[in-house]
TIROFI-323121 format. One record per residue (C-alpha): residue number from 1; residue in three letters; x, y, z. Coordinates in steps of 0.02 Angstrom, whole numbers. Example, Ala and Ser with C-alpha at 12.3 -4.5 7.8 and 13.67 -1.06 7.14 Angstrom:
! TIROFI-323121
<rec k="1" r="ala" x="615" y="-225" z="390"/>
<rec k="2" r="ser" x="684" y="-53" z="357"/>
***
This chain:
! TIROFI-323121
<rec k="1" r="met" x="3385" y="555" z="-4477"/>
<rec k="2" r="thr" x="3198" y="595" z="-4524"/>
<rec k="3" r="leu" x="3087" y="655" z="-4399"/>
<rec k="4" r="ala" x="2956" y="554" z="-4467"/>
<rec k="5" r="ala" x="2988" y="410" z="-4338"/>
<rec k="6" r="cys" x="2927" y="527" z="-4200"/>
<rec k="7" r="asn" x="2747" y="548" z="-4168"/>
<rec k="8" r="ser" x="2700" y="728" z="-4199"/>
<rec k="9" r="pro" x="2584" y="803" z="-4078"/>
<rec k="10" r="glu" x="2456" y="797" z="-4198"/>
<rec k="11" r="asp" x="2468" y="607" z="-4225"/>
<rec k="12" r="lys" x="2461" y="595" z="-4042"/>
<rec k="13" r="met" x="2310" y="689" z="-4038"/>
<rec k="14" r="lys" x="2229" y="581" z="-4165"/>
<rec k="15" r="glu" x="2292" y="430" z="-4061"/>
<rec k="16" r="ala" x="2211" y="514" z="-3903"/>
<rec k="17" r="glu" x="2049" y="546" z="-3994"/>
<rec k="18" r="ala" x="2043" y="362" z="-4073"/>
<rec k="19" r="ala" x="2079" y="298" z="-3890"/>
<rec k="20" r="arg" x="1932" y="416" z="-3835"/>
<rec k="21" r="ile" x="1815" y="351" z="-3963"/>
<rec k="22" r="glu" x="1853" y="177" z="-3922"/>
<rec k="23" r="ala" x="1841" y="202" z="-3728"/>
<rec k="24" r="asp" x="1664" y="281" z="-3754"/>
<rec k="25" r="lys" x="1612" y="132" z="-3860"/>
<rec k="26" r="lys" x="1674" y="16" z="-3723"/>
<rec k="27" r="ile" x="1582" y="128" z="-3593"/>
<rec k="28" r="ala" x="1411" y="130" z="-3699"/>
<rec k="29" r="glu" x="1426" y="-78" z="-3723"/>
<rec k="30" r="val" x="1458" y="-94" z="-3525"/>
<rec k="31" r="ala" x="1320" y="24" z="-3488"/>
<rec k="32" r="ala" x="1201" y="-60" z="-3615"/>
<rec k="33" r="asp" x="1238" y="-227" z="-3541"/>
<rec k="34" r="thr" x="1219" y="-168" z="-3364"/>
<rec k="35" r="asn" x="1064" y="-93" z="-3412"/>
<rec k="36" r="lys" x="1004" y="-254" z="-3486"/>
<rec k="37" r="lys" x="1054" y="-358" z="-3352"/>
<rec k="38" r="ala" x="965" y="-234" z="-3227"/>
<rec k="39" r="ala" x="820" y="-232" z="-3326"/>
<rec k="40" r="glu" x="821" y="-435" z="-3319"/>
<rec k="41" r="val" x="835" y="-434" z="-3130"/>
<rec k="42" r="gln" x="701" y="-320" z="-3116"/>
<rec k="43" r="gln" x="581" y="-421" z="-3221"/>
<rec k="44" r="lys" x="633" y="-579" z="-3128"/>
<rec k="45" r="ala" x="598" y="-491" z="-2968"/>
<rec k="46" r="ala" x="432" y="-438" z="-3035"/>
<rec k="47" r="asp" x="392" y="-606" z="-3106"/>
<rec k="48" r="asp" x="440" y="-685" z="-2933"/>
<rec k="49" r="thr" x="343" y="-551" z="-2832"/>
<rec k="50" r="ala" x="199" y="-591" z="-2941"/>
<rec k="51" r="lys" x="202" y="-764" z="-2916"/>
<rec k="52" r="leu" x="223" y="-754" z="-2734"/>
<rec k="53" r="ala" x="72" y="-645" z="-2740"/>
<rec k="54" r="gln" x="-30" y="-765" z="-2844"/>
<rec k="55" r="asp" x="18" y="-917" z="-2721"/>
<rec k="56" r="gly" x="-20" y="-812" z="-2580"/>
<rec k="57" r="ala" x="-180" y="-766" z="-2659"/>
<rec k="58" r="lys" x="-221" y="-969" z="-2691"/>
<rec k="59" r="lys" x="-177" y="-997" z="-2506"/>
<rec k="60" r="ile" x="-298" y="-863" z="-2440"/>
<rec k="61" r="asp" x="-434" y="-936" z="-2566"/>
<rec k="62" r="ala" x="-411" y="-1105" z="-2495"/>
<rec k="63" r="val" x="-408" y="-1057" z="-2313"/>
<rec k="64" r="asp" x="-572" y="-953" z="-2361"/>
<rec k="65" r="ala" x="-648" y="-1108" z="-2446"/>
<rec k="66" r="val" x="-614" y="-1212" z="-2286"/>
<rec k="67" r="ala" x="-684" y="-1071" z="-2166"/>
<rec k="68" r="glu" x="-841" y="-1055" z="-2271"/>
<rec k="69" r="lys" x="-866" y="-1237" z="-2280"/>
<rec k="70" r="lys" x="-859" y="-1250" z="-2092"/>
<rec k="71" r="met" x="-968" y="-1100" z="-2072"/>
<rec k="72" r="ala" x="-1102" y="-1193" z="-2184"/>
<rec k="73" r="glu" x="-1080" y="-1355" z="-2083"/>
<rec k="74" r="ala" x="-1110" y="-1246" z="-1924"/>
<rec k="75" r="gly" x="-1249" y="-1174" z="-1995"/>
<rec k="76" r="asp" x="-1331" y="-1339" z="-2040"/>
<rec k="77" r="ala" x="-1297" y="-1418" z="-1876"/>
<rec k="78" r="leu" x="-1378" y="-1277" z="-1789"/>
<rec k="79" r="met" x="-1531" y="-1295" z="-1902"/>
<rec k="80" r="lys" x="-1530" y="-1483" z="-1866"/>
<rec k="81" r="ala" x="-1513" y="-1459" z="-1688"/>
<rec k="82" r="arg" x="-1657" y="-1342" z="-1681"/>
<rec k="83" r="ala" x="-1759" y="-1446" z="-1789"/>
<rec k="84" r="asp" x="-1733" y="-1596" z="-1658"/>
<rec k="85" r="leu" x="-1754" y="-1481" z="-1509"/>
<rec k="86" r="arg" x="-1915" y="-1421" z="-1586"/>
<rec k="87" r="asp" x="-1974" y="-1592" z="-1623"/>
<rec k="88" r="ala" x="-1927" y="-1663" z="-1452"/>
<rec k="89" r="thr" x="-2013" y="-1530" z="-1363"/>
<rec k="90" r="thr" x="-2179" y="-1535" z="-1466"/>
<rec k="91" r="lys" x="-2183" y="-1721" z="-1438"/>
<rec k="92" r="lys" x="-2165" y="-1695" z="-1242"/>
<rec k="93" r="leu" x="-2280" y="-1549" z="-1240"/>
<rec k="94" r="asp" x="-2410" y="-1669" z="-1336"/>
<rec k="95" r="thr" x="-2384" y="-1803" z="-1218"/>
<rec k="96" r="leu" x="-2419" y="-1690" z="-1068"/>
<rec k="97" r="asp" x="-2574" y="-1610" z="-1148"/>
<rec k="98" r="lys" x="-2643" y="-1788" z="-1162"/>
<rec k="99" r="asp" x="-2592" y="-1823" z="-992"/>
<rec k="100" r="val" x="-2703" y="-1664" z="-946"/>
<rec k="101" r="val" x="-2859" y="-1703" z="-1038"/>
<rec k="102" r="glu" x="-2840" y="-1884" z="-944"/>
<rec k="103" r="leu" x="-2813" y="-1789" z="-790"/>
<rec k="104" r="arg" x="-2981" y="-1691" z="-790"/>
<rec k="105" r="ala" x="-3104" y="-1841" z="-761"/>
<rec k="106" r="lys" x="-2999" y="-1901" z="-618"/>
<rec k="107" r="leu" x="-2975" y="-1740" z="-546"/>
<rec k="108" r="glu" x="-3158" y="-1708" z="-548"/>
<rec k="109" r="lys" x="-3187" y="-1860" z="-444"/>
<rec k="110" r="lys" x="-3065" y="-1806" z="-318"/>
<rec k="111" r="thr" x="-3108" y="-1612" z="-306"/>
<rec k="112" r="ser" x="-3239" y="-1498" z="-365"/>
<rec k="113" r="lys" x="-3286" y="-1461" z="-545"/>
<rec k="114" r="ala" x="-3222" y="-1270" z="-512"/>
<rec k="115" r="glu" x="-3073" y="-1330" z="-429"/>
<rec k="116" r="ser" x="-3033" y="-1443" z="-569"/>
<rec k="117" r="asp" x="-3059" y="-1329" z="-715"/>
<rec k="118" r="lys" x="-2945" y="-1212" z="-621"/>
<rec k="119" r="val" x="-2813" y="-1340" z="-603"/>
<rec k="120" r="ile" x="-2835" y="-1400" z="-796"/>
<rec k="121" r="ala" x="-2839" y="-1219" z="-854"/>
<rec k="122" r="asp" x="-2685" y="-1180" z="-767"/>
<rec k="123" r="leu" x="-2589" y="-1328" z="-832"/>
<rec k="124" r="lys" x="-2657" y="-1286" z="-1001"/>
<rec k="125" r="ala" x="-2589" y="-1109" z="-997"/>
<rec k="126" r="arg" x="-2423" y="-1172" z="-941"/>
<rec k="127" r="ser" x="-2408" y="-1285" z="-1074"/>
<rec k="128" r="glu" x="-2458" y="-1158" z="-1205"/>
<rec k="129" r="ala" x="-2340" y="-1027" z="-1128"/>
<rec k="130" r="ala" x="-2204" y="-1153" z="-1140"/>
<rec k="131" r="arg" x="-2241" y="-1195" z="-1321"/>
<rec k="132" r="lys" x="-2231" y="-1017" z="-1359"/>
<rec k="133" r="ser" x="-2076" y="-976" z="-1274"/>
<rec k="134" r="asn" x="-1999" y="-1139" z="-1331"/>
<rec k="135" r="ala" x="-2029" y="-1085" z="-1516"/>
<rec k="136" r="ala" x="-1969" y="-904" z="-1495"/>
<rec k="137" r="asp" x="-1811" y="-985" z="-1397"/>
<rec k="138" r="ile" x="-1770" y="-1118" z="-1525"/>
<rec k="139" r="asp" x="-1795" y="-983" z="-1675"/>
<rec k="140" r="ala" x="-1675" y="-849" z="-1578"/>
<rec k="141" r="ala" x="-1545" y="-972" z="-1535"/>
<rec k="142" r="thr" x="-1369" y="-947" z="-1624"/>
<rec k="143" r="thr" x="-1225" y="-1074" z="-1613"/>
<rec k="144" r="thr" x="-1147" y="-982" z="-1471"/>
<rec k="145" r="thr" x="-1317" y="-974" z="-1369"/>
<rec k="146" r="phe" x="-1401" y="-1142" z="-1434"/>
<rec k="147" r="glu" x="-1341" y="-1254" z="-1271"/>
<rec k="148" r="thr" x="-1394" y="-1120" z="-1151"/>
<rec k="149" r="val" x="-1565" y="-1111" z="-1243"/>
<rec k="150" r="lys" x="-1587" y="-1305" z="-1233"/>
<rec k="151" r="lys" x="-1555" y="-1306" z="-1050"/>
<rec k="152" r="thr" x="-1668" y="-1160" z="-1019"/>
<rec k="153" r="ile" x="-1811" y="-1262" z="-1126"/>
<rec k="154" r="glu" x="-1765" y="-1417" z="-1032"/>
<rec k="155" r="arg" x="-1788" y="-1340" z="-870"/>
<rec k="156" r="arg" x="-1948" y="-1251" z="-933"/>
<rec k="157" r="met" x="-2015" y="-1435" z="-981"/>
<rec k="158" r="ala" x="-1964" y="-1517" z="-822"/>
<rec k="159" r="asp" x="-2052" y="-1382" z="-726"/>
<rec k="160" r="leu" x="-2225" y="-1417" z="-831"/>
<rec k="161" r="asp" x="-2182" y="-1599" z="-827"/>
<rec k="162" r="gln" x="-2167" y="-1591" z="-620"/>
<rec k="163" r="ala" x="-2337" y="-1477" z="-625"/>
<rec k="164" r="val" x="-2428" y="-1622" z="-719"/>
<rec k="165" r="thr" x="-2340" y="-1755" z="-605"/>
<rec k="166" r="asp" x="-2409" y="-1662" z="-455"/>
<rec k="167" r="val" x="-2585" y="-1661" z="-513"/>
<rec k="168" r="lys" x="-2567" y="-1843" z="-545"/>
<rec k="169" r="lys" x="-2510" y="-1869" z="-359"/>
<rec k="170" r="arg" x="-2691" y="-1781" z="-303"/>
<rec k="171" r="thr" x="-2794" y="-1909" z="-411"/>
***
């Protein structure tokens, strides 16, 4: 019987080393594959995050554009409302000023010239004050204060109109 059939310790060592080398290769392959998959997952996550950020930015831009458009529309509406109020008050003041001019002659027939001059001068001063106050108030009006300013001007105009009406009653 020969001893060649038995594996010698040296052969066993070579088999062990070959097994270790094979195991190291497999470990390296698995590690490389795992690292590659991890890198792919990280890249996909980065791509998904970038896409989400881009989509979010687009939505924010769209919302900002709508808000800016609405702000511009509000500004335009305020400018139009100011112009309309300015025109209306100017026309009303012009009408009241004409009434005051017409009242002078009638008032002089009912009262003295001095009294008539005093009343007419008062009406003209009130008209001019209303004109200046209205212009300043209209120019200073904002979208949040416009309605209050409009009511103040309407009240001022009604007071002046009432003063002219009161003088008309005296004639």
